[in-house]
N, C-alpha and C positions, 0 to 999 in steps of 0.2 A: 617723561615716559607717559603713554596713555594707561589710564587705570581700567582694568577689567572689572574690579569691584569698586563700585562707587560708594561715597560716603553714605548717601540715603539708604542703599541696599543693606551695607553693614550695620548702620544703626537700627533699621527696621528688624534685621535678623537677630542682632546680639543684645540690644538694649534691654529687652525683658529678662535675659539671663543675667546681665550686670545688676539690674535692679534687684533680683532675687538674691544675688550674692551680697549685695549691700545691706539687705535686710537680714540675711543669715548672720553676718559679722556683727550686727546691731544686737539680734536677739540671743546668739549663741546656740540657737536650736539645731537639730539635725537637718541637713539639707545637702544634696549632692545632684548635679545634672550628669553625672558620669556613671552609668550602670556598672555594678560590680560583677554581675554574672556573665560569663563567656557567651551564653546563648542570647543575650540582649543585642549582639552585634550580628551584621549581615544584611541590614536593610538600610534605605536611604543613603546609599553610597558607601557604608562602613564594610570593612572586611570581615567575613565570618571566619570561623577557626581554619578552615582547609585553605582559604584564600590568604589568611595572615601568614600561615606556615609557608605557603608556596613563595609569598613575597620575602620573607625572611631568607629561605633557601635561595632565592634568586640573588640575593646580595652576596653570598659566600663565594669567595674566590675572585670577586671582581672590584673594580675601583668605584668609589662613590665620588662622583665629580660634581662639586658644588658650584662650579663656575666662579670661584673666588679669584680676584686679582693677585698677582705676587706669587703664584703657586711655582716652586723650584724644584719640587721633588715629590714623590709619592711614598708614603710610610704606612706601616701597619704591623701586623705581628700578634694580634690578639689570638689567645688560646682559651677556649671555654673551660671553667672549672670541671665540666663535665667530659673534657677530653677531645673536644672538637677544635680543629684550627679553623679560625673564621676565614682567614685569608682576604680579609677586606682592606682595600688600599685608600687611604685618605689623603688630600692635599697637604703638603708641608708648605708653610707660608714663609715668604720673605717679608719679615715684619716691617721693614723700611718701605715696603710697597703697600702692605695690607692695611697698616693702621692709618695712613693718610687717606685711603679709599674709604675707610670706615667713618672717618670725621665728616666727608664731603656731603653725606645725606643727612647730617643732624639738623641743619636748619629748618629744611622742610618737615622733618619728623617733629621738631619742637613747635613750628607754627601750626601744626595740625590740630593741636589742642588736646586736653586730657581725654575727652570723649572719643574722639577718633582713634587715639592710641589705644584706648581700652578696647574697642570693638575690633580693631585689627589683631591685638592680642588674643581676643576671644575666638577670632576666626583661626588663628593658628592653633589654639587649643582644641577647637572642633575638629580640625583636620588631623590632628594627633589622634584624638579620640576615636575617630573613624578607623584608625589603623592600630588599634590597641592590640590586637592579636599579634600583629607583626612586631610592635614595640615589646610585647610580652616575651618573645622568644629572644630579641635582642638583649633585654634585661636579664633574663635567665642565663644566657650563655656568655655573659660577662661578669655578672655578680655571683653566679652560683646559687641564686634563689631557686626554690622549686617552682613549677610553672604557675601554680595558682597564686602563689605569692607575688611571683614577678608579674603576673596579669594584673592582680589588684594594686599592690603597692607601686609597682612601676608603670601602672596605666592609670585608672580612675583616681586612685588616691593621689598620685603626683599630679595629675590634671587638677584635682581640687586645690591643692596647694598653690599651684599656678594661678588659677582663677582668683583664690583668696588674696593673693599678692596684688593682682590687678585691682581687686576691689579696694583694697587699703590704699594703693597708689591713687586710685581715682578720687577717693575721700579727702586725702590730704591735699591734693592739688586743686580741688574746686572749694576748698575751705575759704580760700581768698577770692573774691570776685575779679572778673576781667577788667573791670573799669569802675571808677567811683567819681562822683562830683562832690567836691569838697568846698564848702563855704564856711568861712569864719566871720562872724560879725565883729564890727569895728566901732560900735557906737554911732556917732553921728557921720562918721566917714563911711565911704562905700565899702562893703564886706570884701574880704580877700576871697577870691575864687580860683580853684584849680581844677582841671580835669586830670585824673590820675588813671594810669595803665599799669596793669599787674601781669606779669608774664612767668609762668614756671619755666625755669631756664635749667636744662640737664647739666650735670657736672662734668660729663665728657664720656670716654669709653669705659664701660664696666667690664670687668674680667671675672668670669665664673671658673673657679678651679675645681673640677668635678672629683667626685669620690669613686672607689671601686665598688662599694656594697650597694648604694642607693643612688646610681647616677642620675635619674630622673627625679625622684622624690626629693633629694637634696638639691639637686640643680635647679628645677624649675621656680622655686621662690625668687632667688635673686636674679635669675634670667628675666622673669617676667615682671618683677618690681622695677629693675633698671630700665627695661624697654618701655614699659608703660609711663615712666617718669621722663621719657624723651632721650634716653642715652642709647648709644649704640652699645652692643654686646658681643665680646669676644669670648667663645667658650673654649676653655683648655680643659679636655677630658683627661680623666685618669688613664695612663698608657694601657692599662687592662680592661677599660670600660669606655671604649671610645664610641662605639657604634650606636648606642641609644641616643647620645647627645648629638652625634653626627647626623642622624636622622631627623632630630629635632631642628638642627640648624637648617638642613634642607627644606623642611616644611616652612620654617619661618622666612627664609629667603624668597620661596615661592609666593607666599601670601603677600609680603612687603612688595614685591614687584607687581603683583596683580592689582594692588590697592594704589599703585602709582608712586611708590617710595623706592628709596635705593635699597636693593637687597643687601648691600654691604653693611647695612646697619646691624645685621647679625652674621658672624663669621666663626670659623672653626680654627684652632690652633692645635693641630695634631703634631706629635713630636717623634723624632727618630728614638731608637732604643737608647735609653741612658743619657738622652740629651739634657733632660731637666730644665725646660725652658720656664718653669713657673717663677723661679726667682728673677730671670731676665725681664719677663713681662710685668711681674708685680713692681718692679722699680722703674719702669720706663715713665717718663712724664706724661704721656698720652693716657695712661691707666689712672682713672680717677675714683673708681669703685672696685672693690674686690670683694667677691663672695667665696668662701673657703669652707669646706668640710674635711676633716682629716686629722692627722696626728696634732698632739698639742705642741710638739717641738716646732713643726713648720708653722702652725698658727701663730705661736709666739713670735716667731722670726717675722712673719708678715706684719704683726701688730707693731714691732719694734723698727722695721725696716722700710716698709711700703708707706712713708711718711707723706707722700703726695696725695694718697688715696684715702677714701673712707672704707675701712676694712671690717667686714662682717664675718665672724669667725664661729663655727661650731667645731670644737676641739674633742677633748676627752674627758671622762669623769669616772667616779666610782659610784656606781648606782647601788643603792642600799635599800634593804627591806627590814623593818623591825618586826619580828614575830613575838608578840607578847601573850596575846590570848585571842580566841575566836569561838564564836557561836556556830560556825560551820566548818568543822575540822576537814571533812572530806572535800568540801568545796574550795577551801583555802589550798590544800595540797594539789588539787586537780589545777587550780588557776596557776600556782607557782610552777607546777611542772611543765605547763604549756609555755609559760613565760621564759623559762630557762631553756626550752627546747627549739622554739620557733627560730627558723633560720640559723640553727647551730649557735645561737647566741651572738651572732655577728651583726648586732644591732647596737647604736649608740645608747638605746634606751633598756637594753636587757639588764635585770638585776645581776649583780655580782656578789655583794655581801649580804648574807642573811644573818642578822643579829638576834641571837636567841639566849634568854637567860639559862645559865648552866643549872639552875634548879628546875627548869622545865616551864611549861606554860599551862594555862587552863583552857579547856575546851568543854563543849556541851557533852562530851562523852566521858569527861573526868580528866584528871591532870595527865600530862605527858611529859616525860623527862627530855632533856637536850638530845640524848641519844635516840630516844624513841622518835622524836620529831624528824631528826635528820633521816633516820632509817626509813620512816614512813614516806618522806618525801622522795627517797631514792627509789623506793618501791613504786611510788606514783609516777616517776619519770620512766622506769622500767615498764610499767604497765602501759603508759601512753606510746611507748616506742617499741613495744614488744613484736608488733607486726611489721615486717620489714617494709612492706608497701606504704603503710601509713607513716612509717619512719622516714622514708624518703620524701614523702609528700611534705612534712613538716620541717625536716632538717636541711633539705637541699644539699649542696655541696660546699666543702671547704673552700673558701674564695682564694686563698694563696698559702705558700708554704710557711709564712711566718705565724699564721694561726695555728697550723697544724703543729709547729715546733712549740707554741706556747701551751697547746693542749697537752702535748706529750711530757713537757717539764712540769706540769702542774701537779702530777701524782707524786713528785718528790718534795712537795711543800709541805705536807702534813699527811694525817691519816685519811685514807681515801675511803669515803662513805659509799660513793657510787664511782665504779670505773667505767671509763669511756670504752666502747666497743665499736668496731668496724662493721659497717653495714654495706653489703653489695647493692648495686643498682643495676638491676638487669638490662636496662635499656641503654645505660651509659657505663660500661664496666670500668672505664678509667676515672670515673668520678671518686673523689676522696670524701666519703661520708663517714662522720663519726658522731656517736652520742655524747651527750654531756658528761663532764666528770663533776663530782661533788667532793669538796676536800674539807675536812674539819680542822679549824684553828682555834687558838685560845686568844681571846682578846687582851689577856693580862700578860702574855709572853712577847717581849720585844721582837725575838726573831720572827714570830708569826705576824707582827704587824708590818713589817716590811713587804709581806705578800699581800695582805688584804688592803693595804693603803696604796697600792699601785693597781692601776688598770691592767687587766689581763683580758684583752678583747678576743672574743671567741666563746666557745661552749665549756666554760669554766666558771663554777661558783664556789664561795667559800662559806661554810656554816660556822659562823664566829660565835664562841660561847662567851658570854658576858655576865656580870655579876647580877645585874638587875635591869628593869626596863629603864630606870634613871639612867644607868650607865650606858645602855643603848642609845638613849636619846643625847647624850653628850657625846658619844662616838660618833653619831649621826651628824651632829653639829660640826664637829672637827673635821670629819670627812668631806662635807659639802664646802666647808670654808677653805680648806687647804688644797683639796683635789677637785672639787666641782662635782656636779651630778646633774645628768639630764632628767632623771626621774628619781622618785623616793615612794616606796610603799611601806604600808604598815598595816598590821592585824592586831586589833585590840578591843576588848569589850569595856575597858576602864576608862571612863570620861576624863579623869585627870592626865592618864597617859596620853590619850588621843589629843588632848588640849596642848600638852607639852610638846608632841611631835608636831602638830600644826604650827605652833609659835616658832619653832626652830625653822621650819620650812618658810614661814613668812620672813623671818629675820635673815635667813641666809639665801632667800630668793630661789626656792627648788620646788618644782612641781610635784605635788603630793596626790598619791591615790590610796584610799582607805578601805580596807576590808573588801576587796574584789574577790568575789567567789564565784561568778557566773561567766558570761562570754565576753566580758571586756577585760583587758589585760593591761598591766602597767607600762608594757613597752609598745603600746598602741595609742596613737592620738588621732583624733578627727578634725579635719580641717574645718574652717568656719567656726568651730567650737573650742577646741583644745589649743592650748599654746605648746609649742614643741621647743623646750629650753625656756629659759626666763631672760638671759642677758645678764642676770645679776650675780652669778657665781662663776668660777673658773672654767666651767665646761663650755661656756659659750659667751659670747659678748653681745648676742642678739637673740631674739625670739621669733620663731615662724608661727604665725606672722602677726605683727602688731603695727601701730602707727610708727613707732620709732624705726621699724625695720625699712620702711619707705621713705620716710620724710625728709631725710638728709641726702637723698639721691638727687635731689633737685634744690634749687634756690629760688626765691621769688624775687624778681627784679622789676624795680618801679621806674616808670617814666612820668614826670609831671609837666604839665603844660598850663599856662596861663588860660583861663576860661574864656 
């Protein structure tokens, strides 16, 4: 096929951005090419707020035809957590037709080389970025995120994570030279001489199993890591969050075709209601890489059964914060209140367990008892969410009935320090919006342990009374080791306590945030600088994003010839 986008044009356009990304992952300093503010869009071909909303509205009630081979039906059925029926139809694939078509373009994609693959990926990301307003509405109405969070987390932050994966993929592929001249002296005899050729060879077709809550943020790292290393990518979205990833596939297919590659290198696998094709796909021999975000049960199943594939999982954990002492009591409460409230706690990084000594904590305002700390935190959450308009902007909507059921059941697990309340959303009256619940538990009671040692995904937190800071540290160790954690937080002014917490996190491979009292929160991570997960505890077997996340998506194959 004739290329509209030439190699020279793509490299000239995107190589500077790739170089900046390479420098960012080297220094870990702040950098992003994707603006966070909605007003930054509307020029140079990008959609402004009105155009993005109009583009989203135009999708509703229509089919999204991707031009994929093997389409045997049209499926859909997404209903927004805000109460809107999206009515978008997606192609349902005959896998026996689609998967061979995906493989047919891999040779040319492999032979294009690491740099060309990288700049094609960057062109895909650029076009997605230009449609950030449209994507924001798609993420909002599939995940339940409030608009600004959907705009930022589902837009520029997700795009950053995709670019970060491309940068790591490029680094790992160019670590080995394309060719080498090898000469070995043989004393008086002629030296041995070989010409060696090294090629980064993709594993095969990669499967991305999308999640409901962060379809782009969690989906882009695996998608772009696999594509940039030469693999075809099949995207299997969560049935309730198809649209953002379907739009992503649409953009990727357009760019690949314009660059002279087979558009079937990226395809969508939407499913009928209740079809459950993830298990079928995951064990097909064509699937050689799997990226998954979701429940521990299915993540464990993938790791045990998808034996033909390299499996990268982000599952579930019990995130913990130790509250020992603080030099900024109000700042600590404010920071924790925001962390517990953001997106109704529907983040894999949201704190669940707050471990607080039963004798209380030290603050710059004097000592506070356990009950006082919990009551003050409850007031901080109430204050943050007291205005319904602000509460809607922070909380978003409850993403599915399972989260709502867990929230309602939590009140029966212990003494309720902060009851959840319902908030009306005037713009979307059918949205289910709830404030967080905080329940007091006792770390010394076996019956309470069953609650706080299990993940309760959603706006549910447990204030757990422990005997001392040392007991809190040991409970933290056991929690991370047995249940895993995506994040750990701690507040202490004691050097020894801080050292012991840090040592536990190093030994158990958990990412730690210490004494956050300002505008950075334990449940937020920045691409190019922060690692999301570690791959070293049960919550996830990989990190977003590091060299290990990309390096095993390809292998280096050597061809030797006599010189």
